[in-house]
All heavy atoms as TSV, in Angstrom:
chain	resi	resn	atom	element	x	y	z
A	1	MET	N	N	0.812	-1.201	0.000
A	1	MET	CA	C	0.000	0.000	0.000
A	1	MET	C	C	0.859	1.270	0.000
A	1	MET	O	O	0.513	2.244	-0.647
A	1	MET	CB	C	-0.898	-0.017	1.239
A	1	MET	CG	C	-1.871	1.102	1.272
A	1	MET	SD	S	-3.173	0.709	2.450
A	1	MET	CE	C	-4.146	2.132	2.260
A	2	PHE	N	N	1.975	1.248	0.716
A	2	PHE	CA	C	2.842	2.427	0.764
A	2	PHE	C	C	3.965	2.350	-0.277
A	2	PHE	O	O	4.715	3.299	-0.424
A	2	PHE	CB	C	3.471	2.569	2.151
A	2	PHE	CG	C	2.469	2.901	3.215
A	2	PHE	CD1	C	2.094	1.958	4.149
A	2	PHE	CD2	C	1.891	4.155	3.259
A	2	PHE	CE1	C	1.167	2.260	5.119
A	2	PHE	CE2	C	0.965	4.474	4.229
A	2	PHE	CZ	C	0.598	3.520	5.155
A	3	THR	N	N	4.069	1.253	-0.995
A	3	THR	CA	C	5.167	1.070	-1.941
A	3	THR	C	C	5.215	2.142	-3.029
A	3	THR	O	O	6.301	2.659	-3.298
A	3	THR	CB	C	5.099	-0.332	-2.571
A	3	THR	OG1	O	5.118	-1.293	-1.518
A	3	THR	CG2	C	6.271	-0.583	-3.487
A	4	PRO	N	N	4.104	2.507	-3.673
A	4	PRO	CA	C	4.217	3.560	-4.704
A	4	PRO	C	C	4.725	4.883	-4.144
A	4	PRO	O	O	5.516	5.572	-4.794
A	4	PRO	CB	C	2.792	3.709	-5.230
A	4	PRO	CG	C	2.109	2.450	-4.881
A	4	PRO	CD	C	2.760	1.953	-3.625
A	5	TRP	N	N	4.300	5.246	-2.941
A	5	TRP	CA	C	4.771	6.502	-2.336
A	5	TRP	C	C	6.247	6.421	-1.996
A	5	TRP	O	O	6.995	7.375	-2.179
A	5	TRP	CB	C	3.962	6.824	-1.078
A	5	TRP	CG	C	2.559	7.198	-1.410
A	5	TRP	CD1	C	1.441	6.438	-1.238
A	5	TRP	CD2	C	2.118	8.421	-1.997
A	5	TRP	NE1	N	0.339	7.111	-1.685
A	5	TRP	CE2	C	0.727	8.339	-2.158
A	5	TRP	CE3	C	2.770	9.579	-2.414
A	5	TRP	CZ2	C	-0.028	9.362	-2.705
A	5	TRP	CZ3	C	2.025	10.606	-2.963
A	5	TRP	CH2	C	0.641	10.490	-3.107
A	6	PHE	N	N	6.682	5.258	-1.521
A	6	PHE	CA	C	8.095	5.071	-1.193
A	6	PHE	C	C	8.945	5.163	-2.454
A	6	PHE	O	O	9.983	5.817	-2.471
A	6	PHE	CB	C	8.300	3.715	-0.504
A	6	PHE	CG	C	9.740	3.393	-0.266
A	6	PHE	CD1	C	10.449	4.041	0.731
A	6	PHE	CD2	C	10.382	2.453	-1.048
A	6	PHE	CE1	C	11.783	3.753	0.954
A	6	PHE	CE2	C	11.713	2.165	-0.839
A	6	PHE	CZ	C	12.410	2.806	0.163
A	7	LEU	N	N	8.501	4.502	-3.526
A	7	LEU	CA	C	9.258	4.535	-4.771
A	7	LEU	C	C	9.283	5.934	-5.379
A	7	LEU	O	O	10.309	6.348	-5.930
A	7	LEU	CB	C	8.671	3.539	-5.772
A	7	LEU	CG	C	8.843	2.069	-5.413
A	7	LEU	CD1	C	8.133	1.193	-6.432
A	7	LEU	CD2	C	10.307	1.698	-5.325
A	8	ALA	N	N	8.200	6.674	-5.281
A	8	ALA	CA	C	8.178	8.042	-5.783
A	8	ALA	C	C	9.157	8.915	-5.007
A	8	ALA	O	O	9.914	9.693	-5.591
A	8	ALA	CB	C	6.772	8.612	-5.697
A	9	GLY	N	N	9.164	8.782	-3.698
A	9	GLY	CA	C	10.102	9.552	-2.876
A	9	GLY	C	C	11.543	9.174	-3.158
A	9	GLY	O	O	12.421	10.040	-3.234
A	10	ALA	N	N	11.797	7.895	-3.351
A	10	ALA	CA	C	13.151	7.446	-3.660
A	10	ALA	C	C	13.594	7.979	-5.022
A	10	ALA	O	O	14.751	8.385	-5.187
A	10	ALA	CB	C	13.219	5.925	-3.630
A	11	GLY	N	N	12.692	7.994	-5.991
A	11	GLY	CA	C	13.026	8.517	-7.313
A	11	GLY	C	C	13.335	9.996	-7.291
A	11	GLY	O	O	14.275	10.453	-7.941
A	12	ILE	N	N	12.558	10.753	-6.530
A	12	ILE	CA	C	12.804	12.198	-6.410
A	12	ILE	C	C	14.147	12.439	-5.725
A	12	ILE	O	O	14.941	13.274	-6.157
A	12	ILE	CB	C	11.650	12.878	-5.653
A	12	ILE	CG1	C	10.392	12.849	-6.509
A	12	ILE	CG2	C	12.019	14.312	-5.260
A	12	ILE	CD1	C	9.141	13.278	-5.783
A	13	GLY	N	N	14.419	11.705	-4.665
A	13	GLY	CA	C	15.702	11.846	-3.971
A	13	GLY	C	C	16.879	11.469	-4.854
A	13	GLY	O	O	17.919	12.137	-4.853
A	14	PHE	N	N	16.727	10.417	-5.639
A	14	PHE	CA	C	17.791	9.972	-6.545
A	14	PHE	C	C	18.053	11.019	-7.615
A	14	PHE	O	O	19.207	11.346	-7.903
A	14	PHE	CB	C	17.389	8.632	-7.162
A	14	PHE	CG	C	18.405	8.055	-8.085
A	14	PHE	CD1	C	19.617	7.591	-7.603
A	14	PHE	CD2	C	18.143	7.970	-9.440
A	14	PHE	CE1	C	20.562	7.049	-8.459
A	14	PHE	CE2	C	19.075	7.435	-10.304
A	14	PHE	CZ	C	20.289	6.969	-9.816
A	15	MET	N	N	16.997	11.573	-8.184
A	15	MET	CA	C	17.153	12.601	-9.219
A	15	MET	C	C	17.805	13.857	-8.651
A	15	MET	O	O	18.679	14.444	-9.281
A	15	MET	CB	C	15.789	12.925	-9.826
A	15	MET	CG	C	15.870	13.769	-11.047
A	15	MET	SD	S	16.634	12.890	-12.382
A	15	MET	CE	C	16.601	14.129	-13.637
A	16	ASN	N	N	17.404	14.254	-7.448
A	16	ASN	CA	C	18.008	15.433	-6.821
A	16	ASN	C	C	19.495	15.221	-6.559
A	16	ASN	O	O	20.287	16.146	-6.719
A	16	ASN	CB	C	17.285	15.779	-5.520
A	16	ASN	CG	C	15.956	16.439	-5.771
A	16	ASN	OD1	O	15.716	16.993	-6.827
A	16	ASN	ND2	N	15.075	16.354	-4.788
A	17	SER	N	N	19.881	14.018	-6.167
A	17	SER	CA	C	21.301	13.760	-5.920
A	17	SER	C	C	22.085	13.788	-7.231
A	17	SER	O	O	23.211	14.283	-7.261
A	17	SER	CB	C	21.495	12.424	-5.201
A	17	SER	OG	O	21.066	11.352	-6.006
A	18	LEU	N	N	21.522	13.290	-8.326
A	18	LEU	CA	C	22.210	13.357	-9.616
A	18	LEU	C	C	22.356	14.790	-10.096
A	18	LEU	O	O	23.390	15.162	-10.651
A	18	LEU	CB	C	21.460	12.527	-10.659
A	18	LEU	CG	C	21.493	11.021	-10.488
A	18	LEU	CD1	C	20.656	10.356	-11.572
A	18	LEU	CD2	C	22.901	10.482	-10.504
A	19	VAL	N	N	21.342	15.615	-9.863
A	19	VAL	CA	C	21.417	17.026	-10.262
A	19	VAL	C	C	22.471	17.752	-9.425
A	19	VAL	O	O	23.249	18.541	-9.954
A	19	VAL	CB	C	20.033	17.700	-10.135
A	19	VAL	CG1	C	20.146	19.208	-10.278
A	19	VAL	CG2	C	19.084	17.148	-11.176
A	20	SER	N	N	22.530	17.454	-8.128
A	20	SER	CA	C	23.504	18.145	-7.274
A	20	SER	C	C	24.937	17.731	-7.601
A	20	SER	O	O	25.857	18.521	-7.420
A	20	SER	CB	C	23.198	17.892	-5.801
A	20	SER	OG	O	23.431	16.536	-5.475
A	21	LEU	N	N	25.126	16.530	-8.111
A	21	LEU	CA	C	26.457	16.083	-8.525
A	21	LEU	C	C	26.788	16.488	-9.956
A	21	LEU	O	O	27.846	16.162	-10.467
A	21	LEU	CB	C	26.552	14.555	-8.402
A	21	LEU	CG	C	26.499	14.011	-6.983
A	21	LEU	CD1	C	26.406	12.496	-7.013
A	21	LEU	CD2	C	27.707	14.458	-6.185
A	22	LYS	N	N	25.871	17.208	-10.608
A	22	LYS	CA	C	26.026	17.692	-11.985
A	22	LYS	C	C	26.204	16.544	-12.976
A	22	LYS	O	O	26.915	16.669	-13.968
A	22	LYS	CB	C	27.196	18.673	-12.089
A	22	LYS	CG	C	27.095	19.829	-11.133
A	22	LYS	CD	C	27.214	21.128	-11.854
A	22	LYS	CE	C	27.269	22.248	-10.858
A	22	LYS	NZ	N	26.095	23.033	-10.808
A	23	ILE	N	N	25.559	15.421	-12.703
A	23	ILE	CA	C	25.552	14.296	-13.634
A	23	ILE	C	C	24.396	14.449	-14.614
A	23	ILE	O	O	24.498	14.081	-15.770
A	23	ILE	CB	C	25.452	12.963	-12.863
A	23	ILE	CG1	C	26.688	12.783	-11.987
A	23	ILE	CG2	C	25.271	11.787	-13.791
A	23	ILE	CD1	C	26.629	11.596	-11.067
A	24	VAL	N	N	23.299	15.036	-14.130
A	24	VAL	CA	C	22.084	15.202	-14.923
A	24	VAL	C	C	21.700	16.675	-14.903
A	24	VAL	O	O	21.861	17.346	-13.889
A	24	VAL	CB	C	20.942	14.346	-14.319
A	24	VAL	CG1	C	19.634	14.615	-15.015
A	24	VAL	CG2	C	21.284	12.880	-14.387
A	25	THR	N	N	21.230	17.176	-16.025
A	25	THR	CA	C	20.715	18.548	-16.068
A	25	THR	C	C	19.216	18.512	-16.334
A	25	THR	O	O	18.711	17.609	-16.996
A	25	THR	CB	C	21.396	19.366	-17.165
A	25	THR	OG1	O	21.177	18.740	-18.416
A	25	THR	CG2	C	22.879	19.512	-16.918
A	26	LEU	N	N	18.502	19.486	-15.808
A	26	LEU	CA	C	17.063	19.558	-15.985
A	26	LEU	C	C	16.663	20.453	-17.152
A	26	LEU	O	O	15.550	20.374	-17.631
A	26	LEU	CB	C	16.404	20.069	-14.699
A	26	LEU	CG	C	16.590	19.181	-13.478
A	26	LEU	CD1	C	15.958	19.833	-12.269
A	26	LEU	CD2	C	15.999	17.811	-13.712
A	27	LYS	N	N	17.592	21.305	-17.607
A	27	LYS	CA	C	17.280	22.244	-18.678
A	27	LYS	C	C	18.156	21.966	-19.895
A	27	LYS	O	O	19.319	21.603	-19.761
A	27	LYS	CB	C	17.525	23.679	-18.218
A	27	LYS	CG	C	16.650	24.111	-17.087
A	27	LYS	CD	C	16.973	25.527	-16.676
A	27	LYS	CE	C	16.166	25.934	-15.468
A	27	LYS	NZ	N	16.585	27.243	-14.971
A	28	LYS	N	N	17.577	22.152	-21.062
A	28	LYS	CA	C	18.317	21.947	-22.305
A	28	LYS	C	C	19.462	22.949	-22.424
A	28	LYS	O	O	20.543	22.594	-22.895
A	28	LYS	CB	C	17.363	22.078	-23.487
A	28	LYS	CG	C	17.998	21.793	-24.812
A	28	LYS	CD	C	17.005	21.927	-25.947
A	28	LYS	CE	C	17.692	21.719	-27.278
A	28	LYS	NZ	N	16.796	21.966	-28.386
A	29	SER	N	N	19.252	24.172	-21.974
A	29	SER	CA	C	20.291	25.194	-22.085
A	29	SER	C	C	21.510	24.840	-21.230
A	29	SER	O	O	22.649	25.067	-21.643
A	29	SER	CB	C	19.742	26.555	-21.685
A	29	SER	OG	O	19.257	26.527	-20.353
A	30	GLU	N	N	21.289	24.265	-20.043
A	30	GLU	CA	C	22.411	23.839	-19.199
A	30	GLU	C	C	23.189	22.721	-19.871
A	30	GLU	O	O	24.424	22.690	-19.826
A	30	GLU	CB	C	21.904	23.368	-17.836
A	30	GLU	CG	C	21.336	24.441	-16.965
A	30	GLU	CD	C	20.766	23.901	-15.672
A	30	GLU	OE1	O	20.893	22.678	-15.416
A	30	GLU	OE2	O	20.179	24.682	-14.928
A	31	PHE	N	N	22.477	21.790	-20.495
A	31	PHE	CA	C	23.121	20.681	-21.186
A	31	PHE	C	C	23.988	21.173	-22.339
A	31	PHE	O	O	25.128	20.758	-22.504
A	31	PHE	CB	C	22.060	19.706	-21.684
A	31	PHE	CG	C	22.625	18.588	-22.525
A	31	PHE	CD1	C	23.342	17.567	-21.933
A	31	PHE	CD2	C	22.425	18.564	-23.889
A	31	PHE	CE1	C	23.862	16.537	-22.711
A	31	PHE	CE2	C	22.945	17.555	-24.663
A	31	PHE	CZ	C	23.659	16.529	-24.061
A	32	GLU	N	N	23.436	22.117	-23.125
A	32	GLU	CA	C	24.190	22.659	-24.247
A	32	GLU	C	C	25.414	23.437	-23.777
A	32	GLU	O	O	26.473	23.395	-24.414
A	32	GLU	CB	C	23.296	23.534	-25.111
A	32	GLU	CG	C	22.257	22.729	-25.853
A	32	GLU	CD	C	21.227	23.583	-26.555
A	32	GLU	OE1	O	21.149	24.795	-26.273
A	32	GLU	OE2	O	20.483	23.016	-27.384
A	33	ALA	N	N	25.301	24.128	-22.650
A	33	ALA	CA	C	26.457	24.866	-22.109
A	33	ALA	C	C	27.539	23.891	-21.667
A	33	ALA	O	O	28.732	24.154	-21.868
A	33	ALA	CB	C	26.010	25.732	-20.934
A	34	GLN	N	N	27.159	22.772	-21.087
A	34	GLN	CA	C	28.148	21.768	-20.690
A	34	GLN	C	C	28.833	21.175	-21.914
A	34	GLN	O	O	30.029	20.899	-21.880
A	34	GLN	CB	C	27.486	20.641	-19.889
A	34	GLN	CG	C	27.157	20.995	-18.469
A	34	GLN	CD	C	26.544	19.818	-17.735
A	34	GLN	OE1	O	26.207	18.795	-18.314
A	34	GLN	NE2	N	26.367	19.989	-16.437
A	35	CYS	N	N	28.091	20.969	-22.988
A	35	CYS	CA	C	28.685	20.406	-24.205
A	35	CYS	C	C	29.675	21.370	-24.830
A	35	CYS	O	O	30.702	20.941	-25.359
A	35	CYS	CB	C	27.588	20.054	-25.214
A	35	CYS	SG	S	26.578	18.662	-24.700
A	36	ARG	N	N	29.394	22.658	-24.784
A	36	ARG	CA	C	30.312	23.645	-25.353
A	36	ARG	C	C	31.592	23.739	-24.541
A	36	ARG	O	O	32.653	23.962	-25.100
A	36	ARG	CB	C	29.632	25.019	-25.380
A	36	ARG	CG	C	28.791	25.221	-26.597
A	36	ARG	CD	C	28.313	26.660	-26.695
A	36	ARG	NE	N	26.851	26.617	-26.836
A	36	ARG	CZ	C	25.983	27.078	-25.970
A	36	ARG	NH1	N	26.391	27.654	-24.871
A	36	ARG	NH2	N	24.697	26.988	-26.196
A	37	ASN	N	N	31.508	23.589	-23.219
A	37	ASN	CA	C	32.675	23.757	-22.363
A	37	ASN	C	C	33.622	22.571	-22.426
A	37	ASN	O	O	34.784	22.699	-22.093
A	37	ASN	CB	C	32.235	23.992	-20.911
A	37	ASN	CG	C	31.569	25.335	-20.748
A	37	ASN	OD1	O	31.782	26.242	-21.528
A	37	ASN	ND2	N	30.734	25.462	-19.718
A	38	SER	N	N	33.140	21.411	-22.817
A	38	SER	CA	C	34.026	20.239	-22.805
A	38	SER	C	C	34.620	19.932	-24.153
A	38	SER	O	O	34.612	20.649	-25.069
A	38	SER	CB	C	33.257	19.016	-22.336
A	38	SER	OG	O	32.092	18.808	-23.098
């Protein structure tokens, strides 16, 4: 019964950790800026 809520919370936490480590970007403009810099 609580499994979908747990999985949703885990997914949000996982995505936030990837964004904070700069592994994933949420905006296309940020992604393009990273591609230009490397």
